[in-house]
N, C-alpha and C positions, 0 to 999 in steps of 0.2 A: 968457046969451044961448043960445037953443034952437038945435038944429040946424036947425030948419024956418026960423027967419027969417035964417039965413046961406044957405040953399039946400044945404046939406050934410046927407045922410042918415046916419043913426047906423049903417047897414049900408055906407056908401061906402067904397071903397078908401083913402080919404085918413085918415078916422077909424080904419079897421081897422089901417092901418099905424102910425099915432101909439101905438094901444094895443100893438100889437106891440112897438115901439121902448121904451116906458115900461117894459114887463114885462121888458125884456132887460136894461135900466138897474138896474131893481130887483135882479135875481138876480145882477147882476156886482157890484154895491155889497155886496150880502150876503156874496158869495164873497170879495170882497177883504177885508173885514173879518173873516171866519172864517180866510183865511190870515195876516193881520197877527196875530191872537189866537195862531196856531200858531208864530209865529216864535220862535226860541231866539238867545241871544247868545253868540258863541264870544269868549273873551278870551285874547290871545296870551301870550308868554313874556317880556314886558317891561313894565318900570315905567311904561312911557308907555302902555299899555293900560288904561284904565279909563273909568268914568261918574261924574261928580261934579256934584251940584246941591244947591241948598237946598229945603227943603221944611218947611211947618208941620206940627210932629209933635204938635200940641196933642191930637188925637183919641186918641193914644196914650199919654198922660200917666199914666193910672192903670192900663191894662190893655192887652195886645196879643198878637197871634200873629202870626208871620213863618213863612210856609211857601214851599218852592221846591223845584225839581227841580234837580240839581247833578249833573255830569258832570266828573270830575277826567281830565285828559288828561296833562299835564306833572306828574309826580311828584318831580321832582328839588327842588322848593322845599320847605324845613324848615318853615315856618310860614304856608302859603297862606291869605289873607284873602277870603274871598268877597265880604262885606258889612260896612261899620261905618258908624255913625251916630255922629259925634262932636260935643261941645259942650263949651265951656270946658275943654278939655283932656281931657275924660274919654270914654271910648268908652262911649258910651250902649248903643248895639247892636253886638256883634262877633259874628261866624259866619266861622268857618273851615271848611274842606273836608276836615280829616283829623281833627277831633275835638279840636283843641287850644283852640279859642275857641268857647264858647256862652255870652256876656255880656249881661246885661241891666242898665240903669240903673247902669252903672259898676261892677257886681259882678263877683265871681270865682267864685260858688257852683257852676258847671258846668266849670270849666275842666279841662283836660287829661283828656279822655274818649277818647283814641285807641283805647281796647279796645273801644268802642262802635261805632266805625266799621269794619264788616268788609266794606264795599263794596269792589269791585275796579275798578281804573281804567279808564277808557272805557265805564262803565256807569252808567245814570242811576240815582240813589237819590232818595227823597223826604224831605225835612227840615222839620222844623217846631219852634219853640221858643215856648214861651207864657210870659206873665208878668202876675202879679196883684199890684198894690202892697198891696191890703188884707191879702192873706194871705202876702205875699213870698214867693209860690211861683214857681219856675221849673220848666218842664218841657221835655224834650228827646225828640221822637218821631222815629224813624228808619223809614222805609218802613210808616208807619203804626202802628208797635207803640211804646209808651212805654219809653224806653231808660234813661231816668234823671230823678229829680227831686230838687230841692234847693230851699233857702231863701236869699234873699238875705241877706247880712250887713251890709250897709251900712245906716246908719241914715235914709237917704234914703228918701220913700215915694212919690216920683213920678219920671218920666223929664223932663229937660230938653228944651225943645220948639224951641229956635230954633238949630238946627245945620245940619250939612252932612253928606249922604249920598254914599257912596263905595262903588263897586262894582269890584272886581278886583285891588285892594290895599288896605294899610293907610293910611288918612289922607293926609298929605303924604310918607311915608317914601319914600326911595329906595332902600330896600334890596329887592335880588331876593329875599331870603329869604321875604317877605311877598305876593309875586305870586301871583295864582290863574290858573293856565293851564288852562282849560276851559269848560265851557258852562253856561250859566244859563238857567232856563225857568219861566215861570209864577211870579215872584217877588212875592209880594203881602203887604203889612201889613195885619192886620186890627184894628179897633180894641176889640177883646174878646178874650176866652179862648175859644176855639173847642172845643167838646166833641171827647172822643176819639173819638166815632162819626163827626163831621164830617173829622176830619183822617185817619181810617183809610179813609172814602170816597174822599178825594181821593187817597190813594196807591194804594187798590186799583184805582180808576177808570183808572189810567195816564196817560199823557201826553195824551190827547186828553179826559181828563175835563171836562166843561162846568161851569165854575164861576159861572157866570151864575145869579142868582137871590138867595136870602135872605143868602148869605153876604157878598155885596157890599152891607154897610151904608154909611150916610153916613159920610165919612172914610176909607174903605178906600184906601190907596195901591195902584193897580192895576198889572199888569204892562203893561198897553196904555200906560200913563202914562210908564212907564220907558222903554218902547221910543222914545218920542219925545224923549227927553233928548239934548242934545249928547254925542258920544263922542270919546275921544281915542285916538289911536295907531290901531291895527288891531283894533278891536271889531268884529267882522263879525255880520251876520245869518245864521243857518242855519236848517234845518227842525229844529223841535221835535216836531211831531206831524205825521203822515201820518195822516189818518182811515182810509185804506184798509189801511194796512200796520200801524199802531199800533207805530211804532220803538220 
C-alpha cells in the first residue's frame, strides 16, 4: 500500500515517528543481546548451587574443544569441579578449577596437573581442553598457551552421547569437596579441535573477545544457550565483560 493511496506522506510526522521508534527498538534489542552475551554466572559455596540438563552430544562424538573463562573465589574446597558430562557412570568430560581434573572420554591422561595452574584466586583465567579420537590426543591450554599434551589410554574411540551436563559440582555427589565456588563465563563446546592460533586469539582477546563467526559451527554448544537453562540454588548472573573497562 503506497503512502499516496493512504493519504500519508513519506515525510509526514507519523511516518517519521514510526521510523524513529523502529530504529530505537532495533538498537535496544541489539544492546540487550550484547548484554546477555557478556553475562557470567557465579556459583556459591553449596552443593545446592548448580546447573544440570541433558543435551545431545552427538556433534562431539569424535572430537571437541571446551573453552571457558574461570574465576576461583572460594579456595577451601579440595577438588572443585567446574563442569562434568557423565553418561553410563562414566565421567566423559570432567574439568576442575585447580588442575586436578582434565578428563575426556572417561580417561585420566591429564589428571593431577595442579602445578600447571599458577593462577591466583579472584582472577580470571582462560581454559581450553581439546580432544581428537583418531589420534587419542588431549591438549590442555591455559591463558592461550599449551600447558600439557597427553594421549587417552582407554580403548574407546568415541564419546558417549546421551548423558547429563552438570556445572558447579560433581554429578550427583553431595560432598562439599567437589563444589566450585566461583564464576564461569563464555563456556562453549566446539565440535572440532580448534587450532592453537584460535585458542590464543580467544585468550589474548580477553573477556570481551567476540566469538561470533567461523568458530560457531553447527553443533556448537554456546554460552548463550547455557544461560537459558534452569538453575538450582543461588547461581546468579554477574557481569562478565564490560566493553568500556574490560574487567
